[in-house]
VOPAGU-2260 file (C-alpha; in pm, 1 decimal, decimal comma):
REM VOPAGU-2260
SITE   aa  ch    i         X         Y         Z
SITE  MET   A    0       0,0       0,0       0,0
SITE  ASP   A    1     140,8     340,1    -100,8
SITE  LYS   A    2     252,2     600,2     151,1
SITE  ILE   A    3     323,6     973,9     133,9
SITE  ARG   A    4     637,5    1116,5     291,4
SITE  ILE   A    5     658,3    1484,4     378,3
SITE  ILE   A    6     948,5    1687,7     511,9
SITE  GLY   A    7     782,0    1989,8     666,6
SITE  GLY   A    8     884,3    2351,7     700,8
SITE  HIS   A    9     889,8    2458,0     335,2
SITE  PRO   A   10     660,7    2747,6     232,2
SITE  LEU   A   11     436,7    2681,3     -65,2
SITE  LYS   A   12     488,5    2936,2    -341,8
SITE  GLY   A   13     352,9    2935,1    -692,9
SITE  ARG   A   14      30,1    2852,8    -877,9
SITE  ILE   A   15    -201,9    2554,4    -838,5
SITE  LEU   A   16    -468,5    2466,4   -1093,8
SITE  VAL   A   17    -786,1    2367,8    -909,6
SITE  SER   A   18    -942,0    2050,3   -1052,1
SITE  GLY   A   19   -1305,6    1995,0   -1137,5
SITE  ALA   A   20   -1530,2    1926,1    -839,6
SITE  LYS   A   21   -1570,9    1560,3    -751,0
SITE  ASN   A   22   -1895,7    1633,5    -567,6
SITE  ALA   A   23   -2033,7    1800,9    -880,4
SITE  ALA   A   24   -1901,2    1546,8   -1131,4
SITE  LEU   A   25   -2056,5    1240,5    -965,0
SITE  PRO   A   26   -2423,7    1352,4    -985,2
SITE  LEU   A   27   -2358,9    1491,6   -1333,4
SITE  MET   A   28   -2240,0    1147,7   -1442,2
SITE  ALA   A   29   -2552,2     990,0   -1291,0
SITE  ALA   A   30   -2766,5    1236,7   -1488,3
SITE  ALA   A   31   -2651,2    1063,8   -1808,8
SITE  LEU   A   32   -2892,4     781,4   -1716,8
SITE  LEU   A   33   -3185,5    1015,4   -1783,8
SITE  ILE   A   34   -3123,0    1025,7   -2160,6
SITE  ASP   A   35   -3035,1     799,1   -2451,1
SITE  GLU   A   36   -2822,6    1067,7   -2619,1
SITE  PRO   A   37   -2460,0    1156,4   -2535,5
SITE  LEU   A   38   -2373,6    1377,9   -2238,5
SITE  TRP   A   39   -2032,1    1540,8   -2266,0
SITE  LEU   A   40   -1871,0    1652,5   -1941,1
SITE  GLU   A   41   -1567,0    1881,5   -1945,1
SITE  ASN   A   42   -1324,8    1937,3   -1656,0
SITE  ILE   A   43   -1378,6    1593,1   -1506,0
SITE  PRO   A   44   -1117,9    1522,9   -1233,4
SITE  GLY   A   45    -908,5    1208,3   -1251,0
SITE  LEU   A   46   -1005,4    1043,6    -922,4
SITE  GLY   A   47   -1081,7     704,0    -776,5
SITE  ASP   A   48   -1446,5     795,0    -714,4
SITE  ILE   A   49   -1488,9     899,6   -1078,1
SITE  GLY   A   50   -1363,0     557,5   -1185,2
SITE  THR   A   51   -1601,5     387,0    -942,9
SITE  MET   A   52   -1899,9     579,4   -1077,7
SITE  ALA   A   53   -1790,6     506,8   -1435,6
SITE  SER   A   54   -1777,0     135,2   -1353,4
SITE  LEU   A   55   -2123,7     147,6   -1201,7
SITE  LEU   A   56   -2274,5     332,0   -1498,6
SITE  THR   A   57   -2108,9      87,8   -1738,4
SITE  GLU   A   58   -2261,9    -199,4   -1543,7
SITE  LEU   A   59   -2602,3     -37,6   -1591,1
SITE  GLY   A   60   -2552,5      -6,2   -1966,6
SITE  ALA   A   61   -2384,2     327,7   -2029,0
SITE  ALA   A   62   -2100,6     358,3   -2278,1
SITE  ILE   A   63   -1825,2     583,8   -2144,4
SITE  GLU   A   64   -1530,1     731,0   -2329,3
SITE  PHE   A   65   -1242,4     930,9   -2179,3
SITE  ASP   A   66   -1013,6    1162,7   -2369,7
SITE  GLY   A   67    -709,7     967,0   -2479,3
SITE  GLY   A   68    -868,4     646,1   -2353,0
SITE  SER   A   69    -755,7     717,6   -1995,5
SITE  GLY   A   70    -955,9     731,1   -1674,8
SITE  THR   A   71    -757,5    1037,0   -1568,2
SITE  ALA   A   72    -870,0    1243,8   -1866,2
SITE  HIS   A   73   -1057,5    1570,2   -1831,2
SITE  ARG   A   74   -1329,3    1510,7   -2090,0
SITE  MET   A   75   -1586,6    1236,2   -2073,9
SITE  LYS   A   76   -1861,1    1117,5   -2305,6
SITE  LEU   A   77   -2143,3     919,6   -2146,6
SITE  GLN   A   78   -2426,1     760,7   -2338,9
SITE  ALA   A   79   -2690,7     535,1   -2189,2
SITE  ALA   A   80   -2866,4     450,6   -2515,5
SITE  THR   A   81   -3019,8     148,6   -2346,9
SITE  ILE   A   82   -3040,2      60,2   -1979,4
SITE  LYS   A   83   -2941,2    -306,8   -1967,4
SITE  ASP   A   84   -2964,2    -347,6   -1590,2
SITE  THR   A   85   -3148,8    -154,9   -1320,7
SITE  THR   A   86   -2957,3    -308,8   -1030,1
SITE  ALA   A   87   -2662,6    -123,3    -874,5
SITE  SER   A   88   -2465,3    -397,6    -706,3
SITE  TYR   A   89   -2322,7    -399,0    -356,6
SITE  ASP   A   90   -1968,4    -456,3    -484,4
SITE  LEU   A   91   -1961,3    -110,2    -644,0
SITE  VAL   A   92   -2201,7      88,1    -426,3
SITE  ARG   A   93   -2022,2      -9,1    -104,5
SITE  LYS   A   94   -1710,4     175,8    -225,9
SITE  MET   A   95   -1876,1     513,2    -260,4
SITE  ARG   A   96   -2183,3     672,2    -110,5
SITE  ALA   A   97   -2256,4     883,3    -419,3
SITE  SER   A   98   -2350,2     563,3    -604,5
SITE  VAL   A   99   -2700,0     599,5    -457,5
SITE  LEU   A  100   -2748,0     890,9    -700,6
SITE  VAL   A  101   -2836,3     644,1    -976,0
SITE  LEU   A  102   -3159,1     560,3    -792,0
SITE  GLY   A  103   -3360,2     865,9    -898,6
SITE  PRO   A  104   -3259,9     863,3   -1267,7
SITE  LEU   A  105   -3310,7     486,3   -1306,2
SITE  LEU   A  106   -3651,7     495,5   -1138,3
SITE  ALA   A  107   -3767,6     795,5   -1341,7
SITE  ARG   A  108   -3655,7     651,0   -1675,1
SITE  GLU   A  109   -3716,8     277,8   -1632,9
SITE  GLY   A  110   -3989,0     268,0   -1368,7
SITE  LYS   A  111   -3779,3      46,7   -1145,7
SITE  ALA   A  112   -3444,3      36,7    -970,1
SITE  LYS   A  113   -3263,6    -179,9    -718,7
SITE  VAL   A  114   -2972,5     -10,5    -545,5
SITE  SER   A  115   -2754,3    -140,0    -265,2
SITE  LEU   A  116   -2748,9      66,8      49,4
SITE  PRO   A  117   -2442,2     290,8      15,0
SITE  GLY   A  118   -2093,2     285,5     166,6
SITE  GLY   A  119   -1810,9     541,5     154,1
SITE  CYS   A  120   -1613,9     710,6     429,4
SITE  ALA   A  121   -1680,9     596,7     786,2
SITE  ILE   A  122   -1780,1     940,7     914,8
SITE  GLY   A  123   -2129,3     870,2    1037,5
SITE  THR   A  124   -2451,8     691,2     953,7
SITE  ARG   A  125   -2570,8     930,8     681,3
SITE  PRO   A  126   -2904,2     756,7     615,2
SITE  ILE   A  127   -3081,9     791,1     280,3
SITE  ASP   A  128   -3430,2     811,9     427,5
SITE  LEU   A  129   -3493,1    1156,6     274,4
SITE  HIS   A  130   -3415,5    1017,7     -72,6
SITE  LEU   A  131   -3666,1     737,2     -22,3
SITE  LYS   A  132   -3941,1     946,4     137,1
SITE  GLY   A  133   -3920,1    1198,2    -145,6
SITE  LEU   A  134   -3942,2     931,5    -414,4
SITE  ALA   A  135   -4234,6     772,4    -229,5
SITE  GLN   A  136   -4415,1    1107,9    -237,7
SITE  MET   A  137   -4364,2    1103,1    -615,0
SITE  GLY   A  138   -4541,9     768,2    -636,3
SITE  ALA   A  139   -4264,1     515,2    -596,3
SITE  VAL   A  140   -4321,4     191,2    -406,0
SITE  ILE   A  141   -4011,7     121,0    -201,6
SITE  GLU   A  142   -3897,5    -187,0     -12,5
SITE  LEU   A  143   -3573,8    -268,2     167,2
SITE  VAL   A  144   -3472,1    -623,1      76,5
SITE  ASP   A  145   -3144,9    -793,9     174,2
SITE  GLY   A  146   -2950,4    -469,8     198,1
SITE  TYR   A  147   -3096,4    -326,8    -122,6
SITE  VAL   A  148   -3347,2     -51,1    -194,8
SITE  ALA   A  149   -3601,0    -197,0    -437,2
SITE  ALA   A  150   -3810,5      79,4    -591,4
SITE  SER   A  151   -4078,9      67,3    -857,5
SITE  ALA   A  152   -4303,1     315,5   -1035,8
SITE  PRO   A  153   -4467,7     127,0   -1325,7
SITE  LYS   A  154   -4672,6     431,1   -1432,5
SITE  GLY   A  155   -4382,3     669,7   -1387,9
SITE  LEU   A  156   -4314,7     925,6   -1118,2
SITE  SER   A  157   -4549,3    1216,9   -1057,2
SITE  GLY   A  158   -4471,1    1565,8    -938,1
SITE  ALA   A  159   -4510,9    1645,8    -568,6
SITE  ARG   A  160   -4438,6    1914,7    -313,1
SITE  ILE   A  161   -4154,5    1778,7    -101,5
SITE  VAL   A  162   -4043,3    1958,2     212,3
SITE  PHE   A  163   -3710,5    1836,6     348,3
SITE  PRO   A  164   -3708,4    1835,0     731,2
SITE  ASN   A  165   -3335,1    1901,8     714,0
SITE  VAL   A  166   -3097,2    1991,0     434,2
SITE  SER   A  167   -2964,4    1696,0     233,6
SITE  VAL   A  168   -2736,7    1741,4     -65,2
SITE  GLY   A  169   -2775,5    1386,1    -193,2
SITE  ALA   A  170   -3153,7    1379,8    -156,9
SITE  THR   A  171   -3183,9    1714,4    -334,3
SITE  GLU   A  172   -2972,0    1582,6    -622,8
SITE  ASN   A  173   -3157,0    1251,8    -651,4
SITE  LEU   A  174   -3502,1    1409,3    -647,6
SITE  LEU   A  175   -3398,4    1694,4    -878,3
SITE  MET   A  176   -3290,7    1442,0   -1142,8
SITE  ALA   A  177   -3597,9    1224,9   -1096,7
SITE  ALA   A  178   -3833,0    1524,4   -1113,2
SITE  SER   A  179   -3682,4    1646,9   -1439,9
SITE  ILE   A  180   -3867,5    1370,5   -1631,8
SITE  ALA   A  181   -4154,3    1304,5   -1390,2
SITE  HIS   A  182   -4517,3    1385,8   -1476,6
SITE  GLY   A  183   -4614,7    1737,2   -1370,2
SITE  GLU   A  184   -4459,8    1985,7   -1129,0
SITE  THR   A  185   -4230,2    1905,6    -839,8
SITE  VAL   A  186   -4136,3    2159,4    -573,6
SITE  LEU   A  187   -3839,7    2089,3    -345,9
SITE  VAL   A  188   -3858,8    2301,9     -29,5
SITE  ASN   A  189   -3558,5    2344,6     203,1
SITE  ALA   A  190   -3342,5    2209,6     -77,9
SITE  ALA   A  191   -2964,0    2212,3     -44,3
SITE  ARG   A  192   -2800,7    2521,3    -197,0
SITE  GLU   A  193   -2445,7    2397,1    -249,5
SITE  PRO   A  194   -2276,0    2514,7    -572,3
SITE  GLU   A  195   -2272,0    2151,5    -685,7
SITE  ILE   A  196   -2655,0    2150,1    -677,2
SITE  ALA   A  197   -2667,8    2458,8    -898,5
SITE  ASP   A  198   -2413,2    2300,0   -1132,0
SITE  LEU   A  199   -2632,2    1990,8   -1168,8
SITE  ALA   A  200   -2939,7    2206,5   -1227,8
SITE  HIS   A  201   -2763,1    2408,6   -1498,2
SITE  CYS   A  202   -2658,8    2086,5   -1672,0
SITE  LEU   A  203   -3014,3    1950,9   -1656,1
SITE  VAL   A  204   -3142,1    2277,9   -1805,2
SITE  ALA   A  205   -2890,4    2237,6   -2088,3
SITE  MET   A  206   -3041,9    1890,4   -2138,0
SITE  GLY   A  207   -3388,9    2044,2   -2171,0
SITE  ALA   A  208   -3516,0    2044,2   -1812,1
SITE  ASP   A  209   -3737,5    2324,7   -1679,9
SITE  ILE   A  210   -3602,4    2424,8   -1337,6
SITE  GLY   A  211   -3676,7    2742,3   -1144,5
SITE  GLY   A  212   -3515,0    2878,6    -829,3
SITE  ILE   A  213   -3162,9    2757,8    -904,6
SITE  GLY   A  214   -2931,2    2866,4    -624,1
SITE  THR   A  215   -3215,3    2906,2    -373,1
SITE  ASP   A  216   -3367,3    2667,5    -120,0
SITE  THR   A  217   -3683,2    2618,4    -326,4
SITE  LEU   A  218   -3653,6    2441,7    -660,0
SITE  THR   A  219   -3949,7    2416,1    -894,2
SITE  ILE   A  220   -3925,9    2153,5   -1168,0
SITE  GLN   A  221   -4170,5    2107,8   -1453,8
SITE  GLY   A  222   -4126,9    1749,4   -1567,2
SITE  ALA   A  223   -4031,1    1706,0   -1931,5
SITE  GLU   A  224   -4141,1    1418,0   -2153,1
SITE  ARG   A  225   -3777,8    1359,7   -2243,1
SITE  LEU   A  226   -3440,5    1529,4   -2215,8
SITE  HIS   A  227   -3162,4    1542,0   -2473,4
SITE  GLY   A  228   -2784,7    1538,4   -2496,5
SITE  ALA   A  229   -2570,6    1833,3   -2393,5
SITE  THR   A  230   -2218,4    1951,8   -2315,3
SITE  HIS   A  231   -2140,1    2084,6   -1968,0
SITE  THR   A  232   -1827,5    2202,0   -1785,8
SITE  VAL   A  233   -1789,4    2087,2   -1424,4
SITE  ILE   A  234   -1727,2    2367,9   -1174,8
SITE  ALA   A  235   -1396,7    2398,9    -989,2
SITE  ASP   A  236   -1368,2    2202,5    -665,7
SITE  ARG   A  237   -1434,0    2441,3    -376,4
SITE  ILE   A  238   -1311,1    2183,6    -123,2
SITE  GLU   A  239    -980,2    2146,9    -305,0
SITE  THR   A  240    -968,0    2527,0    -330,9
SITE  GLY   A  241   -1009,9    2569,4      44,3
SITE  THR   A  242    -766,1    2287,7     116,4
SITE  PHE   A  243    -483,9    2446,2     -83,2
SITE  ALA   A  244    -557,8    2791,4      62,2
SITE  MET   A  245    -510,8    2643,2     409,3
SITE  ALA   A  246    -194,3    2461,2     299,7
SITE  ALA   A  247     -51,4    2792,5     177,4
SITE  ALA   A  248    -142,7    2960,4     505,5
SITE  VAL   A  249      -6,3    2689,3     735,8
SITE  THR   A  250     333,9    2697,4     559,9
SITE  ASP   A  251     346,0    3081,4     552,1
SITE  GLY   A  252     345,7    3054,2     175,0
SITE  ASP   A  253     193,1    3247,1    -113,8
SITE  VAL   A  254     -15,0    3052,8    -366,1
SITE  GLU   A  255    -243,1    3154,7    -651,3
SITE  LEU   A  256    -533,6    2913,4    -691,8
SITE  VAL   A  257    -614,4    2912,6   -1061,1
SITE  GLY   A  258    -983,7    2853,9   -1123,4
SITE  GLY   A  259   -1070,6    2895,1    -756,1
SITE  ARG   A  260   -1386,0    3099,2    -691,8
SITE  VAL   A  261   -1407,0    3305,9    -374,5
SITE  ASP   A  262   -1787,0    3313,9    -408,0
SITE  ASP   A  263   -1799,4    2935,2    -372,6
SITE  ILE   A  264   -1603,5    2943,3     -44,8
SITE  GLY   A  265   -1753,1    3260,3     101,8
SITE  ALA   A  266   -1779,5    3140,7     463,0
SITE  VAL   A  267   -1436,0    2978,8     441,1
SITE  ALA   A  268   -1277,6    3293,9     298,9
SITE  GLN   A  269   -1431,4    3501,6     577,1
SITE  THR   A  270   -1307,0    3259,1     841,4
SITE  LEU   A  271    -957,2    3249,7     694,1
SITE  THR   A  272    -948,2    3628,5     683,3
SITE  ARG   A  273   -1031,2    3641,1    1055,2
SITE  ALA   A  274    -752,7    3387,9    1112,2
SITE  GLY   A  275    -497,4    3617,2     950,3
SITE  VAL   A  276    -502,3    3485,0     594,0
SITE  GLU   A  277    -517,4    3732,2     307,3
SITE  ILE   A  278    -745,5    3631,2      18,7
SITE  THR   A  279    -687,9    3843,9    -290,8
SITE  PRO   A  280    -884,1    3792,6    -616,0
SITE  THR   A  281    -676,1    3764,9    -933,8
SITE  GLU   A  282    -766,9    3740,6   -1301,0
SITE  ALA   A  283    -722,9    3362,6   -1290,6
SITE  GLY   A  284    -868,0    3291,4    -945,4
SITE  PHE   A  285    -735,9    3419,9    -612,5
SITE  ARG   A  286    -421,2    3435,1    -404,3
SITE  ALA   A  287    -385,2    3303,0     -47,8
SITE  ARG   A  288    -111,0    3402,6     198,4
SITE  ARG   A  289     -73,6    3513,7     557,7
SITE  ALA   A  290    -156,4    3879,4     609,1
SITE  ASN   A  291      80,3    3965,0     896,4
SITE  GLY   A  292     294,9    3657,8     949,1
SITE  GLU   A  293      84,1    3505,9    1226,8
SITE  LEU   A  294    -217,4    3278,1    1231,6
SITE  LEU   A  295    -488,2    3352,6    1486,8
SITE  GLY   A  296    -719,2    3104,7    1658,1
SITE  VAL   A  297   -1076,2    3135,0    1527,3
SITE  ASP   A  298   -1393,2    2947,3    1622,1
SITE  VAL   A  299   -1596,5    2781,0    1349,6
SITE  MET   A  300   -1910,5    2569,4    1321,7
SITE  THR   A  301   -1990,5    2351,4    1021,1
SITE  GLU   A  302   -2322,3    2419,5     849,1
SITE  PRO   A  303   -2493,7    2350,5     518,2
SITE  PHE   A  304   -2401,8    2591,6     237,8
SITE  PRO   A  305   -2355,4    2888,4     252,9
SITE  GLY   A  306   -2209,0    2804,5     594,0
SITE  PHE   A  307   -1867,0    2656,7     664,1
SITE  PRO   A  308   -1850,0    2313,9     491,7
SITE  THR   A  309   -1798,6    1996,7     689,8
SITE  ASP   A  310   -1562,0    1879,7     413,7
SITE  LEU   A  311   -1312,3    2149,5     520,7
SITE  GLN   A  312   -1344,2    2099,0     895,4
SITE  ALA   A  313   -1047,5    1861,8     931,0
SITE  GLN   A  314    -821,4    2082,4     718,1
SITE  PHE   A  315    -915,3    2390,5     920,3
SITE  MET   A  316    -842,7    2206,4    1243,3
SITE  ALA   A  317    -495,7    2121,2    1109,7
SITE  LEU   A  318    -446,1    2490,1    1032,1
SITE  MET   A  319    -553,3    2593,1    1381,5
SITE  THR   A  320    -297,8    2361,2    1545,8
SITE  SER   A  321     -32,3    2617,6    1447,8
SITE  ALA   A  322    -234,9    2929,0    1530,1
SITE  SER   A  323    -178,4    3170,2    1816,7
SITE  GLY   A  324    -432,8    3123,0    2093,1
SITE  ALA   A  325    -726,8    2883,6    2096,1
SITE  ALA   A  326    -994,0    2779,9    1847,9
SITE  MET   A  327   -1317,5    2588,7    1888,1
SITE  VAL   A  328   -1434,8    2369,9    1599,8
SITE  THR   A  329   -1791,4    2239,8    1621,8
SITE  GLU   A  330   -1917,5    1971,7    1384,0
SITE  THR   A  331   -2294,5    1977,0    1323,8
SITE  ILE   A  332   -2325,7    1768,8    1005,8
SITE  PHE   A  333   -2168,0    1429,1    1080,9
SITE  GLU   A  334   -2139,3    1268,1    1422,8
SITE  ASN   A  335   -1814,3    1080,9    1365,6
SITE  ARG   A  336   -1586,3    1329,3    1196,4
SITE  PHE   A  337   -1308,5    1385,9    1450,1
SITE  MET   A  338   -1114,6    1070,2    1367,3
SITE  HIS   A  339    -818,3    1281,8    1256,5
SITE  VAL   A  340    -775,7    1424,8    1607,5
SITE  PRO   A  341    -569,1    1137,5    1755,7
SITE  GLU   A  342    -338,9    1146,2    1452,6
SITE  LEU   A  343    -289,0    1522,6    1479,1
SITE  CYS   A  344    -213,6    1477,8    1848,6
SITE  ARG   A  345      56,2    1225,3    1755,5
SITE  MET   A  346     222,7    1517,1    1579,9
SITE  GLY   A  347     211,7    1733,3    1891,3
SITE  ALA   A  348    -120,6    1909,6    1843,1
SITE  ASN   A  349    -307,8    2015,1    2155,7
SITE  ILE   A  350    -670,6    1917,2    2091,9
SITE  ASN   A  351    -943,2    1820,9    2336,1
SITE  VAL   A  352   -1274,0    1685,8    2210,5
SITE  HIS   A  353   -1596,5    1747,1    2401,8
SITE  GLY   A  354   -1892,2    1589,8    2224,1
SITE  ALA   A  355   -1941,3    1765,4    1890,8
SITE  SER   A  356   -1676,2    2028,6    1960,4
SITE  ALA   A  357   -1297,4    2024,9    1965,0
SITE  MET   A  358   -1084,9    2282,2    2145,7
SITE  ILE   A  359    -751,5    2345,0    1973,0
SITE  ARG   A  360    -474,7    2533,0    2147,4
SITE  GLY   A  361    -206,5    2633,2    1903,5
SITE  VAL   A  362     146,2    2500,5    1949,3
SITE  LYS   A  363     469,1    2658,4    1833,8
SITE  ARG   A  364     557,6    2371,2    1604,5
SITE  LEU   A  365     413,6    2031,4    1513,8
SITE  THR   A  366     651,9    1738,0    1491,5
SITE  GLY   A  367     658,5    1488,3    1206,7
SITE  ALA   A  368     534,6    1136,5    1285,3
SITE  PRO   A  369     391,8     824,4    1121,2
SITE  VAL   A  370      16,5     881,8    1086,8
SITE  MET   A  371    -277,4     696,0     934,4
SITE  ALA   A  372    -560,6     830,6     720,9
SITE  THR   A  373    -911,5     735,9     834,0
SITE  ASP   A  374   -1120,8     905,5     565,8
SITE  LEU   A  375   -1085,0    1137,7     267,6
SITE  ARG   A  376   -1081,3    1478,6     436,0
SITE  ALA   A  377    -900,4    1354,7     747,2
SITE  SER   A  378    -620,2    1227,0     526,5
SITE  VAL   A  379    -556,9    1562,5     362,6
SITE  SER   A  380    -564,6    1735,3     702,3
SITE  LEU   A  381    -265,1    1520,8     795,2
SITE  VAL   A  382     -90,0    1632,2     477,2
SITE  ILE   A  383    -148,2    1994,4     580,7
SITE  ALA   A  384     -11,5    1920,9     926,7
SITE  GLY   A  385     287,8    1744,1     775,0
SITE  LEU   A  386     368,0    2046,0     558,0
SITE  ALA   A  387     388,6    2260,4     871,7
SITE  ALA   A  388     562,6    2007,3    1096,6
SITE  GLU   A  389     928,4    1983,8    1185,7
SITE  GLY   A  390    1089,4    1672,4    1039,6
SITE  GLN   A  391     937,4    1379,3     854,2
SITE  THR   A  392     573,4    1276,1     839,7
SITE  VAL   A  393     471,0     950,1     675,2
SITE  LEU   A  394     103,7     914,9     586,3
SITE  ASN   A  395     -34,6     563,5     555,6
SITE  ARG   A  396    -355,4     444,5     380,6
SITE  VAL   A  397    -334,5     715,2     115,2
SITE  TYR   A  398    -596,6     546,0    -102,9
SITE  HIS   A  399    -845,4     775,6      70,2
SITE  LEU   A  400    -670,3    1072,9     -91,7
SITE  ASP   A  401    -697,6     917,2    -437,0
SITE  ARG   A  402   -1075,4     923,6    -402,3
SITE  GLY   A  403   -1092,6    1301,9    -380,7
SITE  TYR   A  404    -769,7    1483,3    -469,6
SITE  GLU   A  405    -626,2    1478,8    -819,2
SITE  ARG   A  406    -244,1    1475,5    -837,0
SITE  LEU   A  407    -216,3    1617,1    -485,1
SITE  VAL   A  408     151,0    1530,0    -442,0
SITE  ASP   A  409     247,1    1674,8    -781,6
SITE  LYS   A  410      59,3    1999,5    -721,1
SITE  LEU   A  411     217,9    2055,4    -380,3
SITE  ALA   A  412     566,5    1955,1    -497,2
SITE  ALA   A  413     545,6    2204,0    -783,9
SITE  CYS   A  414     500,9    2479,7    -523,7
SITE  GLY   A  415     805,8    2379,9    -320,1
SITE  ALA   A  416     671,7    2117,2     -79,6
SITE  GLN   A  417     913,3    1837,8       6,3
SITE  ILE   A  418     662,9    1561,9     -56,9
SITE  GLU   A  419     674,9    1229,9    -239,7
SITE  ARG   A  420     465,8     921,8    -287,1
SITE  LEU   A  421     631,6     598,2    -186,1
SITE  LYS   A  422     522,8     295,4    -388,9
SITE  GLU   A  423     497,6     -39,3    -214,2
């Protein structure tokens, strides 16, 4: 199993091209199941999760082509001319939670779907009950059988007014896709507002869908008889953007994030500014560096967009380990997302967890150590800590990183980080 070795203490300086957003690309790929014509997606990141979704869609009957015939290409053609199977198997779905996003499109197009209950990172239960309740309101009959969701709608799905009791990105995406070819009008109230939701909606509109309220918490969809092929460019990854901004700050570096959009990380940019990080827009994106040479402890609470994203909580905690003073990080989205804390403490961090909150007291310098990744975002938080630490850090179980960060080692090394991937 590969490892990553980092020799800390080297400021990051230069430019980093932000990849396409994994969390936008995955539902966009699933949307290809709604049509029999080609869907072209530009700016697709070369990631493990993209390969997993491609394998799942191929199993269902989609033909997928990558630029240059490589799974790490940045252009993808998907065409589900015929759905040959409506069952998403456990072997693929267990690897990635986003696989459940094929449920809505399959059910809407074929009138039936059987999807394994999802897997992914071990950061909490993350039930899919809101997906299922919403589809049931649209007329689906749903059963849970042997670890699978078996759904049917022989007469098709019908529009409904669906009020989410709490914000769910995945449920919003699944129901948005299903509603785009359902009979009549569907209204999604308290819908998620993440940029990835808007990106999916814009793609569906390009495919012929009628969607109102894009970017708000109320989406109104007039079901179309059929959609058609389209070309769509995936938005830049705001989580990668925030991650590299924090890496620049923790190393007292100066990095321009090409393609990064400050608007997509508004709450993060505000928090970083309070912590002593200067965010300066440029023609190509924005620049991140420390404002006055010192990081300051800042409290933060994770919230649905436009709040501070849970997917940047671990990285921010790593940043705060080197800040002056204390910081309180409170996690409100997932109940099991502090698994990086013991590993950060192995590096000398001073962190105390109390329920859903962690108190971080900044230390003068972290110390390199062997550490182990537990999930995708936790793993990159350890990379950030390693960049700031004195001496050598060796990160184990780096396959988590491959799921969500494209060419992470290469991008950091190009900006002066002493980092390498060790093959085993």
